[in-house]
C-alpha positions as CSV (number, residue, x, y, z in Angstrom):
1,M,142.0,24.7,69.1
2,K,145.2,26.0,67.3
3,K,143.5,29.3,66.5
4,L,142.5,29.8,70.1
5,L,146.0,28.8,71.4
6,S,147.8,31.1,69.0
7,L,145.6,34.0,69.8
8,L,146.1,33.5,73.5
9,I,149.8,33.3,73.1
10,V,150.1,36.5,71.2
11,L,147.7,38.5,73.3
12,T,149.4,37.3,76.4
13,L,152.8,38.5,75.0
14,I,151.5,41.8,73.7
15,V,150.4,42.9,77.2
16,S,153.8,41.9,78.5
17,V,152.7,39.4,81.2
18,F,155.7,37.1,80.5
19,A,157.4,36.6,83.9
20,I,160.9,38.0,84.1
21,T,162.1,34.5,84.9
22,A,160.8,33.3,81.5
23,I,162.7,36.0,79.7
24,N,165.9,35.1,81.3
25,T,165.5,31.3,81.2
26,P,167.5,29.5,78.5
27,A,165.6,27.6,75.9
28,S,166.7,24.2,77.2
29,G,163.4,22.6,76.4
30,A,163.2,24.0,72.9
31,S,163.4,20.6,71.2
32,Q,159.8,19.8,72.2
33,Y,158.6,22.4,69.6
34,A,158.6,21.9,65.9
35,Q,162.0,22.8,64.5
36,P,162.2,25.3,61.6
37,S,163.5,24.4,58.2
38,T,167.1,25.3,57.4
39,S,166.1,27.9,54.7
40,V,166.6,31.5,55.5
41,E,163.4,32.8,53.9
42,G,160.4,32.5,56.2
43,G,162.7,31.7,59.2
44,N,164.2,33.7,62.0
45,M,167.6,35.3,61.9
46,L,169.7,36.3,64.9
47,H,171.7,39.5,64.5
48,C,175.0,39.0,66.3
49,M,176.1,42.6,66.3
50,C,179.9,42.9,66.8
51,W,180.3,39.2,67.8
52,S,183.5,37.8,66.4
53,Y,183.3,34.8,64.1
54,N,184.7,32.5,66.8
55,T,182.2,33.9,69.3
56,I,179.3,33.1,67.0
57,K,180.7,29.7,66.4
58,A,180.9,28.9,70.1
59,N,177.2,29.8,70.5
60,L,175.9,27.9,67.5
61,D,174.3,25.1,69.6
62,D,172.3,27.7,71.6
63,I,171.4,29.5,68.5
64,K,170.0,26.4,66.9
65,A,168.2,25.4,70.1
66,A,166.5,28.8,70.2
67,G,165.1,28.1,66.7
68,Y,167.1,30.5,64.5
69,T,167.7,29.4,60.9
70,A,170.4,32.0,60.2
71,V,172.9,34.4,61.8
72,Q,173.7,37.9,60.6
73,T,177.2,39.1,61.2
74,S,178.5,42.6,61.3
75,C,180.1,44.1,58.2
76,I,182.8,41.8,56.8
77,Q,184.8,44.6,55.2
78,P,187.9,46.2,56.9
79,P,186.5,49.0,59.2
80,K,188.2,52.3,59.7
81,D,190.3,52.9,62.8
82,Y,191.1,49.2,63.4
83,N,194.7,49.9,64.1
84,T,194.2,53.0,66.2
85,Y,190.9,52.6,68.1
86,D,190.9,51.1,71.6
87,S,188.0,48.7,71.3
88,T,188.0,48.2,75.0
89,K,186.4,51.6,75.2
90,G,183.3,50.1,73.7
91,N,180.9,51.8,71.3
92,V,182.7,50.3,68.3
93,W,179.6,49.3,66.4
94,W,179.5,52.3,64.0
95,H,183.1,51.7,62.8
96,F,181.8,48.6,60.9
97,Y,179.5,50.9,58.9
98,Q,182.5,53.0,57.7
99,P,184.6,50.5,55.8
100,V,187.7,51.4,53.9
101,D,187.7,48.8,51.1
102,F,185.7,46.3,49.1
103,R,187.1,43.0,50.2
104,V,186.6,40.4,53.0
105,A,188.8,41.6,55.8
106,D,191.5,39.1,56.8
107,G,192.7,39.9,60.3
108,N,192.2,43.7,60.0
109,N,188.7,43.4,61.3
110,W,187.5,42.9,64.9
111,L,185.4,40.0,63.7
112,G,188.4,37.8,62.8
113,T,190.2,36.3,59.8
114,K,188.9,34.8,56.6
115,A,189.9,31.4,57.8
116,E,187.8,31.9,61.0
117,L,184.8,33.1,58.8
118,K,185.1,29.9,56.7
119,S,185.3,27.8,59.9
120,L,182.2,29.5,61.2
121,C,180.3,28.9,58.0
122,D,181.4,25.2,57.8
123,T,180.3,24.6,61.4
124,A,177.1,26.5,61.0
125,H,176.2,24.4,57.9
126,E,176.8,21.2,59.8
127,K,174.1,22.4,62.2
128,G,171.7,23.6,59.5
129,I,172.3,27.3,60.1
130,K,173.1,29.8,57.4
131,I,175.4,32.8,57.7
132,I,174.3,36.2,56.4
133,S,177.0,38.9,56.2
134,D,176.4,42.7,56.3
135,V,178.0,44.7,53.6
136,V,178.3,48.4,52.9
137,A,178.4,49.5,49.3
138,N,176.9,53.0,49.3
139,H,179.7,54.8,51.1
140,L,183.1,54.5,52.7
141,A,184.7,56.0,55.8
142,N,185.1,59.7,56.7
143,P,188.1,60.8,58.8
144,G,186.1,62.1,61.7
145,S,183.9,60.8,64.5
146,H,180.5,59.1,64.1
147,G,178.2,61.4,62.1
148,A,180.7,64.2,61.5
149,Y,181.3,64.8,57.8
150,N,184.6,66.2,56.8
151,G,185.8,64.4,53.7
152,R,187.2,61.0,53.0
153,S,189.3,58.9,55.3
154,A,193.0,58.5,54.3
155,E,192.6,54.8,55.2
156,I,190.4,54.1,52.1
157,N,192.0,51.9,49.4
158,A,194.1,54.4,47.4
159,D,192.8,53.0,44.2
160,I,189.3,54.3,45.2
161,L,190.3,57.3,47.3
162,K,192.3,59.0,44.5
163,D,189.9,58.2,41.6
164,E,187.4,61.0,41.5
165,S,185.2,59.0,39.1
166,C,184.4,56.7,42.1
167,W,182.7,59.5,44.0
168,H,179.6,61.5,44.0
169,N,179.6,65.2,45.1
170,T,180.6,64.4,48.7
171,G,181.0,68.0,49.5
172,V,177.3,68.5,49.6
173,S,175.1,67.2,52.4
174,L,171.4,67.6,51.5
175,S,168.2,66.9,53.4
176,G,167.3,63.7,51.6
177,S,163.9,65.1,50.8
178,D,163.8,63.6,47.3
179,R,165.2,60.7,45.4
180,Y,167.9,62.7,43.7
181,D,169.3,63.8,47.0
182,M,169.2,60.3,48.4
183,V,171.0,58.7,45.5
184,M,173.4,61.4,44.3
185,H,174.6,63.0,47.5
186,D,175.7,62.3,51.0
187,N,172.7,62.1,53.4
188,S,174.4,60.5,56.4
189,N,177.6,62.7,56.7
190,L,179.6,60.0,54.9
191,P,181.5,60.2,51.6
192,D,179.1,58.9,48.9
193,L,180.3,56.5,46.3
194,N,179.4,56.7,42.6
195,T,177.8,53.3,42.6
196,G,177.0,53.8,38.9
197,N,180.7,53.5,38.2
198,S,181.7,50.1,36.7
199,K,184.9,50.1,38.7
200,I,182.9,50.2,42.0
201,Q,180.5,47.6,40.7
202,T,183.2,45.2,39.9
203,M,184.9,45.7,43.3
204,V,181.6,45.0,45.1
205,Y,180.9,41.9,42.9
206,N,184.3,40.5,43.5
207,M,183.9,41.0,47.3
208,L,180.6,39.2,47.3
209,C,182.1,36.3,45.4
210,E,185.0,36.2,47.9
211,A,182.5,35.9,50.7
212,V,180.7,33.1,48.9
213,D,184.0,31.3,48.6
214,C,184.3,31.6,52.4
215,G,180.9,29.9,52.8
216,V,178.7,32.9,53.3
217,D,175.0,32.2,52.4
218,G,173.8,35.7,51.8
219,F,174.0,39.4,52.4
220,R,172.3,42.4,54.0
221,F,173.0,45.6,52.0
222,D,173.3,48.5,54.3
223,A,171.8,51.8,53.0
224,A,170.4,50.0,49.9
225,Q,167.8,52.7,49.5
226,N,170.7,55.2,48.8
227,I,171.8,53.2,45.8
228,E,170.1,53.8,42.5
229,T,168.0,51.2,40.6
230,P,167.7,50.6,36.8
231,R,164.3,52.4,36.8
232,D,165.4,55.6,38.5
233,N,165.6,58.8,36.7
234,A,167.6,58.5,33.5
235,S,170.2,61.1,34.8
236,Y,171.4,58.8,37.6
237,R,170.0,55.3,37.1
238,S,172.5,52.4,36.8
239,Q,172.8,48.7,36.6
240,F,174.5,48.4,40.0
241,W,172.3,45.7,41.4
242,A,172.3,43.7,38.2
243,N,176.1,43.8,38.1
244,T,176.6,43.0,41.8
245,I,174.2,40.8,43.7
246,E,172.4,39.4,40.6
247,K,175.7,38.3,39.2
248,A,176.9,37.0,42.6
249,K,173.7,34.9,42.8
250,T,174.7,33.3,39.4
251,Y,178.2,32.8,40.7
252,A,176.9,31.1,43.9
253,S,174.6,29.0,41.8
254,S,177.6,27.7,39.9
255,K,178.9,26.6,43.3
256,G,175.7,24.8,44.2
257,K,174.6,27.6,46.6
258,T,171.4,29.7,46.7
259,L,172.0,33.1,48.2
260,F,169.6,35.0,50.4
261,S,169.9,38.7,50.3
262,Y,168.0,41.8,51.5
263,G,168.4,45.5,51.4
264,E,167.9,48.2,54.0
265,V,165.0,50.1,52.4
266,Y,162.9,52.3,54.6
267,Y,159.3,52.9,53.5
268,D,159.0,54.1,49.8
269,A,162.7,55.3,49.7
270,W,161.3,58.6,48.2
271,G,160.8,56.9,44.9
272,G,157.4,55.2,44.8
273,D,156.4,51.7,44.0
274,N,158.7,51.2,41.0
275,V,161.8,51.7,43.3
276,L,160.5,49.2,45.8
277,D,159.8,46.7,43.0
278,D,163.3,47.1,41.6
279,Y,164.9,46.5,45.0
280,I,162.8,43.4,45.4
281,W,163.5,42.2,41.9
282,Y,167.2,42.5,42.1
283,I,168.0,42.0,45.8
284,G,165.2,39.6,46.6
285,H,164.0,41.1,50.0
286,V,163.7,44.4,51.7
287,T,163.3,45.6,55.2
288,E,159.8,46.3,56.5
289,P,160.3,48.3,59.7
290,N,156.8,49.7,60.0
291,I,155.2,46.4,61.2
292,G,157.9,45.9,63.8
293,M,157.7,49.5,65.1
294,E,153.9,49.2,65.4
295,A,154.2,45.9,67.2
296,L,156.7,47.5,69.7
297,G,154.5,50.5,70.1
298,G,151.6,48.2,70.8
299,A,153.6,46.4,73.4
300,V,154.8,49.6,75.1
301,D,151.2,51.0,75.1
302,Q,149.6,47.6,75.8
303,N,147.4,48.3,72.8
304,A,146.9,45.3,70.4
305,S,144.8,47.4,68.0
306,K,148.0,49.1,66.8
307,V,149.2,45.8,65.4
308,A,145.9,44.6,64.0
309,S,145.7,47.3,61.3
310,V,149.2,47.0,60.0
311,S,149.8,45.6,56.5
312,Y,152.8,45.4,54.3
313,K,153.9,48.5,52.4
314,N,152.3,48.8,49.0
315,N,150.8,45.3,49.4
316,R,154.1,43.6,49.0
317,E,154.1,39.9,49.4
318,A,155.1,38.7,52.9
319,K,158.0,36.6,51.5
320,N,159.7,39.7,50.2
321,N,160.0,41.3,53.6
322,V,162.5,41.1,56.5
323,L,160.8,42.2,59.7
324,W,162.4,43.3,63.0
325,V,161.3,44.7,66.3
326,E,164.5,46.7,66.6
327,S,167.7,47.1,64.6
328,H,171.1,48.3,65.6
329,D,170.1,51.7,64.3
330,S,166.9,51.9,66.3
331,Y,168.7,50.5,69.4
332,Y,171.5,53.0,69.4
333,S,169.9,56.1,67.8
334,G,166.2,55.6,67.6
335,T,166.1,55.7,63.8
336,G,162.5,55.2,62.8
337,Y,161.1,54.7,66.3
338,G,159.5,57.8,67.8
339,G,162.8,59.7,67.8
340,Y,164.3,57.8,70.7
341,A,166.5,54.7,71.0
342,T,164.8,51.4,71.6
343,S,167.5,50.7,74.1
344,N,165.1,52.6,76.4
345,V,162.5,49.9,76.0
346,S,162.5,47.0,78.3
347,N,163.3,43.5,77.2
348,S,159.8,42.3,78.2
349,K,158.3,44.7,75.7
350,V,160.6,43.7,73.0
351,V,159.8,40.0,73.6
352,S,156.1,40.9,73.4
353,A,156.5,42.5,70.1
354,W,158.7,39.6,68.9
355,A,155.8,37.3,69.5
356,I,154.0,39.0,66.6
357,I,157.0,39.6,64.3
358,G,158.5,36.1,64.8
359,S,155.2,34.5,64.0
360,R,154.2,36.4,60.9
361,A,153.6,34.0,58.0
362,K,156.2,33.6,55.2
363,A,158.2,36.8,56.1
364,T,161.7,36.5,57.4
365,A,162.3,37.9,60.9
366,L,165.4,39.3,62.4
367,Y,166.0,39.3,66.2
368,F,168.6,41.8,67.4
369,A,170.8,40.4,70.2
370,R,170.9,43.4,72.5
371,P,174.4,44.2,73.6
372,G,174.8,43.8,77.3
373,S,178.2,45.5,77.0
374,E,179.8,47.6,74.3
375,Y,182.9,45.5,74.1
376,V,183.6,44.2,70.6
377,T,183.9,40.5,69.7
378,A,182.3,39.0,72.8
379,A,178.8,37.7,72.9
380,T,176.3,39.9,74.7
381,N,175.7,39.2,78.4
382,D,172.0,39.9,77.7
383,T,170.8,36.4,76.9
384,T,167.2,37.3,76.1
385,W,167.9,36.2,72.5
386,K,167.9,32.6,73.6
387,S,165.4,32.8,76.4
388,K,162.4,30.5,76.6
389,A,160.1,33.4,76.0
390,V,161.7,34.3,72.7
391,S,162.3,30.8,71.4
392,E,158.7,29.6,72.3
393,A,157.2,32.6,70.5
394,G,159.1,31.6,67.3
395,M,158.8,27.8,67.6
396,K,155.2,27.5,68.6
397,S,154.3,29.7,65.7
398,I,156.2,27.4,63.4
399,A,154.3,24.5,64.8
400,M,151.1,26.3,63.9
401,S,152.2,27.1,60.3
402,R,153.6,30.5,61.2
403,A,150.3,32.2,61.8
404,P,149.7,35.4,59.9
405,F,148.1,38.5,61.2
406,H,145.4,40.0,59.0
407,S,144.7,43.7,58.6
408,S,141.2,43.5,60.1
409,S,141.9,41.4,63.1
410,I,144.4,39.2,64.9
411,V,143.5,35.8,63.5
412,A,145.7,32.7,63.6
413,R,145.7,30.2,60.7
414,A,144.8,26.7,61.6
């Protein structure tokens, strides 16, 4: 009976027959479904893009009621243009991905102060919710507009800015067609850090420990695929991951905390199986965008067969993956999704795809709270993230042991 029920739920969602009222209805009755565990791995995270710490804190009850086990914040480092950019103009999200230092911002960040971050973590922990923070370690800010490369921002910590040993050859922007280009040069029109430098590694490690002391439970590493691993080519390999997140996990353990961390790694990162294995070994988890994109494509085309044949890249274990239907990158710029932004896809299609992603066994899933406005710090006025349709898709699957989808057919585990 559970198999039949699970199959009907997913097929119903994939052809987008959820009523619009269901999508917009708050999950007030969510408690009737099995509640998830408080662990991050295998649960569902809510990406609260640009929400301030206080805004997230004010929404924790709804976040819990909707079945999320963790919240992902925007980057905790001080962003460029904080003192000069009029955030009421909106479109501030990309500033977070051009930080100017390696420290937890304290008041010079639209998200809030360190005290507010700690208060958020404390309150979230009381409710059984974990806080995952985004960090950027591959690059720092340029002085231009989004996507325009023209050097390094003068706002960058002078100790880093003026030390040439901290940088790769940022005057070259290559295609990223091989692993050397990806690791050693700027591929995103941003000044590329020499992450093999012990000075940079120490700064990143200290920042992670600072965040742990604030109560943060884990990290997402932006552009992780652009940072070398210990088994890369001998000319540019380094112990960056061993000296940052691995050491931070040891530090957290000494405080009685187990960190959850994952890296933004697309496909094979132009480096093959060994590179993927190293990212998993040191960071713990990596992104798996292919499954989510196929699920969304299946929802858009009303074609469940697109989803049925999808498996994890290089047969990685489900528990090593973080899945999403859309990310901030795909939402704004279409990265990895047919060359167009997923903001053009309706909420009902996203919810349909989420039914598959949120119910995948053992993998962790990330739901992107779509911005209903571009204004920073406020919660989105698009409340689909806490709708009955979204919460039921996640919670019913938990009640049925988070049913997996096999490569040969859509089959629910009893």
